[in-house]
C-alpha positions as CSV (number, residue, x, y, z in Angstrom):
1,M,-56.3,-9.2,-20.8
2,P,-54.5,-8.3,-17.2
3,R,-51.5,-10.1,-18.2
4,I,-51.2,-8.4,-21.7
5,F,-52.0,-5.0,-19.6
6,L,-49.1,-6.2,-17.4
7,A,-46.7,-6.8,-20.4
8,M,-47.4,-3.5,-21.9
9,F,-46.6,-1.6,-18.8
10,F,-43.1,-3.5,-18.5
11,L,-42.1,-2.6,-21.9
12,I,-43.1,1.3,-21.3
13,I,-41.2,1.3,-18.1
14,A,-38.1,-0.5,-20.3
15,D,-38.5,2.1,-22.9
16,A,-38.5,5.0,-20.6
17,S,-35.5,3.5,-18.9
18,S,-33.7,3.2,-22.1
19,A,-34.8,6.7,-23.0
20,Q,-33.0,8.2,-20.1
21,I,-29.6,6.2,-20.3
22,Q,-29.3,7.8,-23.7
23,V,-25.9,9.8,-24.4
24,P,-26.2,13.1,-25.7
25,E,-24.5,13.2,-29.2
26,P,-21.1,14.9,-29.6
27,K,-20.6,17.8,-31.6
28,V,-18.3,16.9,-34.4
29,V,-16.0,19.6,-35.5
30,K,-13.3,18.6,-38.5
31,I,-9.9,20.6,-38.1
32,N,-8.3,19.0,-40.8
33,D,-8.5,15.4,-42.8
34,R,-7.1,14.0,-39.7
35,V,-7.7,15.9,-36.5
36,Y,-11.1,16.1,-35.2
37,A,-12.9,17.6,-32.3
38,L,-15.5,15.8,-30.3
39,L,-17.0,18.6,-28.3
40,G,-19.3,17.4,-25.2
41,P,-22.2,18.8,-23.6
42,M,-21.4,21.4,-21.0
43,G,-22.3,21.5,-17.5
44,L,-21.9,19.1,-14.6
45,P,-22.0,15.1,-14.7
46,S,-26.0,14.7,-14.6
47,Q,-28.5,12.0,-15.2
48,H,-29.6,14.1,-18.3
49,N,-26.0,14.0,-20.0
50,Q,-25.3,10.4,-18.5
51,G,-21.8,11.6,-17.4
52,Y,-20.8,13.0,-20.8
53,M,-19.6,16.6,-20.4
54,V,-16.0,16.6,-21.9
55,N,-14.1,17.3,-25.3
56,S,-12.3,14.7,-26.8
57,T,-9.7,14.8,-29.7
58,V,-10.0,12.1,-32.7
59,I,-6.2,12.0,-34.5
60,I,-6.5,9.9,-37.4
61,G,-2.8,8.0,-38.2
62,D,-1.5,5.3,-40.6
63,R,-3.4,2.4,-39.1
64,G,-5.4,3.8,-36.1
65,V,-6.7,6.6,-34.0
66,I,-5.2,8.2,-31.0
67,L,-7.8,9.2,-29.2
68,V,-7.1,12.4,-26.6
69,D,-9.1,11.9,-23.3
70,S,-12.1,9.1,-23.0
71,G,-15.0,10.5,-21.3
72,G,-16.3,9.6,-17.7
73,T,-17.6,5.8,-18.1
74,D,-17.4,2.6,-20.1
75,L,-20.9,3.8,-21.6
76,V,-19.4,7.1,-22.8
77,G,-16.2,5.6,-24.1
78,K,-18.5,3.2,-26.0
79,H,-20.6,6.6,-27.0
80,L,-17.3,7.6,-28.1
81,A,-16.2,4.4,-30.0
82,K,-19.2,4.9,-32.2
83,A,-18.6,8.6,-33.2
84,I,-15.2,7.8,-34.1
85,A,-16.4,4.9,-36.3
86,K,-18.3,7.2,-38.2
87,I,-15.2,9.4,-39.0
88,T,-12.8,6.6,-39.8
89,P,-12.8,2.7,-40.1
90,K,-9.6,2.7,-38.2
91,P,-9.5,1.4,-34.8
92,V,-8.3,3.4,-31.7
93,T,-4.7,2.3,-30.9
94,H,-3.7,5.0,-28.6
95,I,-5.7,7.0,-25.6
96,I,-3.7,10.0,-23.8
97,N,-5.2,11.3,-20.9
98,T,-4.6,14.7,-20.2
99,H,-5.3,14.2,-16.1
100,H,-6.5,11.9,-13.7
101,H,-10.4,13.2,-13.0
102,G,-12.6,10.7,-13.9
103,D,-14.6,12.4,-16.6
104,H,-11.5,12.3,-18.9
105,H,-10.2,8.8,-18.2
106,L,-13.0,6.3,-17.1
107,G,-13.9,5.7,-20.6
108,N,-10.4,3.9,-21.3
109,V,-11.9,0.7,-20.3
110,A,-14.1,0.7,-23.5
111,F,-11.2,0.6,-25.7
112,K,-9.8,-2.8,-25.4
113,G,-5.9,-3.1,-26.3
114,A,-5.2,0.4,-26.7
115,E,-2.2,1.8,-25.5
116,I,-2.6,4.6,-22.9
117,L,-0.4,7.5,-22.2
118,S,-0.3,10.1,-19.4
119,S,2.0,11.7,-17.1
120,E,3.4,9.7,-14.6
121,Q,1.7,11.9,-11.7
122,C,-1.6,11.0,-13.6
123,R,-1.3,7.5,-13.4
124,A,-0.4,7.4,-10.0
125,L,-3.6,9.7,-9.6
126,V,-5.8,7.3,-11.1
127,E,-4.3,4.2,-9.1
128,K,-5.2,5.9,-6.0
129,T,-8.4,7.8,-6.7
130,G,-10.1,5.9,-10.1
131,E,-12.4,3.9,-8.0
132,E,-13.2,6.9,-6.1
133,W,-14.0,8.7,-9.2
134,V,-16.4,5.9,-10.7
135,Q,-18.6,6.6,-7.4
136,I,-18.3,10.2,-7.9
137,M,-20.0,9.5,-11.2
138,E,-22.5,7.4,-10.3
139,N,-23.3,9.5,-7.3
140,L,-24.0,12.6,-9.9
141,V,-25.8,10.5,-12.6
142,G,-27.8,8.7,-10.2
143,R,-27.2,5.1,-11.3
144,K,-24.3,2.2,-11.5
145,F,-21.6,1.7,-13.9
146,P,-20.7,-2.0,-12.9
147,A,-18.5,-2.2,-16.0
148,T,-16.6,1.2,-15.3
149,R,-13.3,0.7,-13.8
150,P,-10.1,3.0,-13.9
151,V,-7.5,1.8,-16.6
152,P,-4.0,3.8,-15.8
153,A,-1.6,4.3,-18.5
154,M,1.4,1.9,-19.7
155,V,3.6,4.6,-20.9
156,T,4.5,7.6,-18.7
157,F,6.0,10.9,-18.8
158,Q,7.9,12.9,-16.1
159,E,6.8,16.5,-14.7
160,E,8.2,19.3,-16.4
161,S,9.2,17.5,-19.6
162,S,8.7,18.1,-23.4
163,N,8.7,14.7,-25.0
164,N,8.4,14.4,-29.0
165,R,6.7,11.1,-30.2
166,S,5.4,9.4,-33.5
167,L,2.3,7.5,-33.1
168,Q,0.8,6.1,-36.0
169,G,2.7,8.5,-38.0
170,V,1.7,11.3,-36.6
171,K,4.0,13.9,-34.7
172,M,3.4,15.3,-31.6
173,L,5.1,17.1,-28.6
174,L,3.5,15.6,-25.3
175,W,4.2,18.4,-22.8
176,V,3.7,18.0,-19.2
177,P,4.3,21.2,-17.3
178,R,4.4,21.6,-13.4
179,G,0.8,20.3,-11.8
180,S,-1.2,23.3,-12.8
181,H,-5.0,22.2,-12.8
182,T,-4.1,19.0,-11.3
183,P,-0.4,17.5,-10.1
184,G,-0.4,15.5,-13.2
185,D,-1.8,17.6,-16.4
186,M,-0.2,16.8,-19.5
187,M,-1.2,18.7,-22.9
188,V,-0.6,17.6,-26.9
189,Y,0.7,19.6,-29.3
190,L,0.4,18.7,-33.4
191,P,3.0,20.8,-34.7
192,D,1.9,19.5,-38.5
193,D,-1.3,20.3,-38.2
194,K,-0.9,23.6,-35.5
195,V,-3.5,21.9,-33.0
196,L,-2.9,22.2,-29.3
197,I,-4.9,19.8,-27.1
198,G,-5.1,21.6,-23.2
199,G,-7.2,19.2,-21.2
200,D,-8.4,21.0,-18.4
201,I,-6.0,23.6,-18.3
202,L,-7.9,25.2,-20.9
203,V,-11.5,25.8,-20.7
204,N,-13.6,28.0,-22.7
205,T,-16.9,30.0,-21.4
206,T,-17.0,27.8,-17.9
207,T,-15.3,28.5,-14.6
208,P,-12.0,26.9,-14.2
209,V,-11.7,24.2,-11.4
210,M,-8.7,25.0,-9.0
211,R,-9.8,22.4,-6.4
212,D,-6.9,20.4,-7.2
213,G,-4.9,22.9,-8.7
214,H,-1.6,25.0,-8.2
215,V,-2.6,28.6,-9.5
216,R,0.7,30.1,-9.9
217,N,2.0,27.2,-11.9
218,W,-1.4,27.4,-14.2
219,I,-0.7,31.1,-14.6
220,A,2.7,30.3,-15.7
221,A,1.5,27.3,-17.8
222,L,-1.1,29.7,-20.0
223,A,1.8,32.0,-20.3
224,K,3.9,29.6,-21.8
225,V,0.9,28.2,-24.1
226,Q,0.4,31.4,-25.8
227,G,4.2,30.5,-27.6
228,F,2.9,27.7,-29.3
229,E,2.1,28.2,-32.9
230,A,-1.2,26.9,-32.9
231,A,-4.5,27.7,-35.1
232,T,-7.1,25.9,-33.5
233,I,-6.6,25.1,-29.5
234,V,-9.1,22.4,-28.1
235,P,-10.1,22.9,-24.3
236,G,-11.1,20.0,-21.8
237,H,-14.7,21.7,-21.8
238,G,-16.5,24.3,-24.0
239,P,-15.8,25.5,-27.6
240,L,-12.6,25.5,-29.5
241,M,-10.4,28.2,-28.2
242,T,-7.8,30.7,-30.0
243,K,-4.5,32.1,-28.5
244,A,-6.7,35.1,-27.8
245,D,-8.8,33.3,-25.7
246,V,-6.2,31.9,-24.1
247,A,-4.6,35.5,-23.6
248,K,-7.7,36.1,-21.7
249,L,-8.1,32.9,-19.5
250,H,-4.2,34.0,-18.6
251,K,-5.6,37.3,-17.6
252,L,-8.1,36.5,-15.9
253,L,-6.3,33.7,-13.5
254,A,-3.4,36.6,-12.9
255,G,-5.7,38.8,-11.8
256,F,-7.5,36.6,-9.6
257,Y,-4.4,35.3,-7.8
258,A,-3.0,38.7,-7.5
259,G,-6.7,40.1,-6.0
260,V,-6.5,37.0,-3.0
261,E,-2.8,37.8,-2.8
262,A,-3.6,41.5,-2.0
263,G,-6.7,40.7,0.6
264,Y,-4.6,37.7,2.5
265,K,-1.2,40.7,3.0
266,K,-4.0,43.0,4.3
267,G,-5.0,40.3,6.7
268,L,-8.5,39.5,5.1
269,S,-10.0,35.7,5.6
270,D,-10.9,34.0,2.4
271,S,-14.7,35.0,2.6
272,E,-13.8,38.5,3.5
273,I,-11.6,38.4,0.1
274,R,-14.4,37.5,-2.2
275,N,-16.0,41.1,-1.3
276,T,-13.0,43.0,-2.4
277,L,-12.4,41.2,-5.6
278,D,-13.4,42.1,-9.3
279,L,-15.5,39.1,-10.3
280,A,-17.8,40.8,-13.2
281,E,-15.9,38.8,-15.8
282,W,-16.1,35.2,-13.8
283,K,-19.7,35.8,-13.4
284,K,-20.2,35.5,-17.1
285,L,-19.1,32.0,-17.0
286,R,-21.0,28.8,-16.8
287,E,-20.8,27.1,-13.0
288,Y,-19.4,30.3,-11.6
289,E,-21.4,29.7,-8.7
290,A,-20.9,26.4,-8.0
291,N,-17.2,26.7,-8.3
292,M,-16.2,30.4,-7.4
293,G,-16.2,29.9,-3.6
294,G,-13.7,26.8,-3.5
295,N,-11.7,28.8,-6.2
296,I,-10.9,31.4,-4.0
297,S,-10.5,29.0,-0.8
298,R,-8.1,27.0,-2.8
299,A,-6.0,30.2,-3.8
300,Y,-6.0,31.6,-0.2
301,L,-4.6,28.4,0.9
302,E,-1.9,28.9,-2.0
303,V,-1.0,32.3,-1.1
304,E,-1.1,31.6,2.7
305,A,1.7,28.6,2.0
306,A,4.0,31.0,-0.2
307,N,3.9,34.0,2.4
308,F,4.2,31.4,5.5
C-alpha cells in the first residue's frame, strides 16, 4: 500500500507540474484568407504565461508560411507552430524578427530550416545579447529552458532602408527606420493586403518601453507610419490597431518628450520632471508603474545629450 500511495503522489506532482507549464492559447484573428494575427496575452513574462506575451503574424504564401516574430522560448515557438498548423498545413519557411528583444525572437529555434530575416543591427544584438535574454526569460518565468538558444537572421537589411521583397509569392516592404524602440527595429508592410506589422514601435493599450529606445526617432517613425495605406495594423503587444490608434500613440510620445525637454531646460532633474508631466493618458495603460520611471530617465538622457 505505501508504494501505491507513493506512486499516486508522484503522479499527482507530475500532473501539477504539467499543468504549470501550459502556455496560454493565442487569440487568432483572421485578417484575410492569407494573413492571420496571433495575439498573445498581455503582461510581462511570468510563470502564468510561460513567457508568451507577444503578438505574431502568420502570412500564408504559395508553398509555405512567413511568420513575423516567433515568441520568447522554444516552448512558445512550438506552441505557435501548433496554432499555425490549425490554420494551414503549409510549413513555416521564413521568419521575420522585428527586433532583438527575446520575447520576439527566441522562438526561432523551434522552426528548423526556416530562413530568418531581420535588420543588420537586430542580428548583431541577437548575437551579442541573445544568451542574456534566455536568462532573463528563465528568471521571469521561474524555470529553465535548456532547448532555447538565440538563432540570428541569415538575411539582413540596413538601417534607414526600404526593401521590396517577394516571399512565397507574397509582396512585402521591409522597412528599417532609424532605431526607435530598439536600435534594430524592422516593420513589415503588405501592400496587397493593406496590413502593417509594427513590432514594438507600435503597442496598444500598454505602455511603450523606452529602455533601449531613441524617443525622437520613434516619434519620427510613428509620423511616417501614418503615411502607409494600412487598413489593419498588428502591434507588437495588444489588440489590433487602426491609423487613428497610431496617431494617438504618436501624439502621446511627442507630448511626453516635449514635456521632458521643457523640464530639462528649466534645470529640473528627471525625478522632478515627473511631477510636471501630464500623465493622465499614460496612467490608463497597462504596465504604467513598471515602465514610466525608466521611460522618463531614458528620455531625460536623450534630451541631455541633444542639448549638450
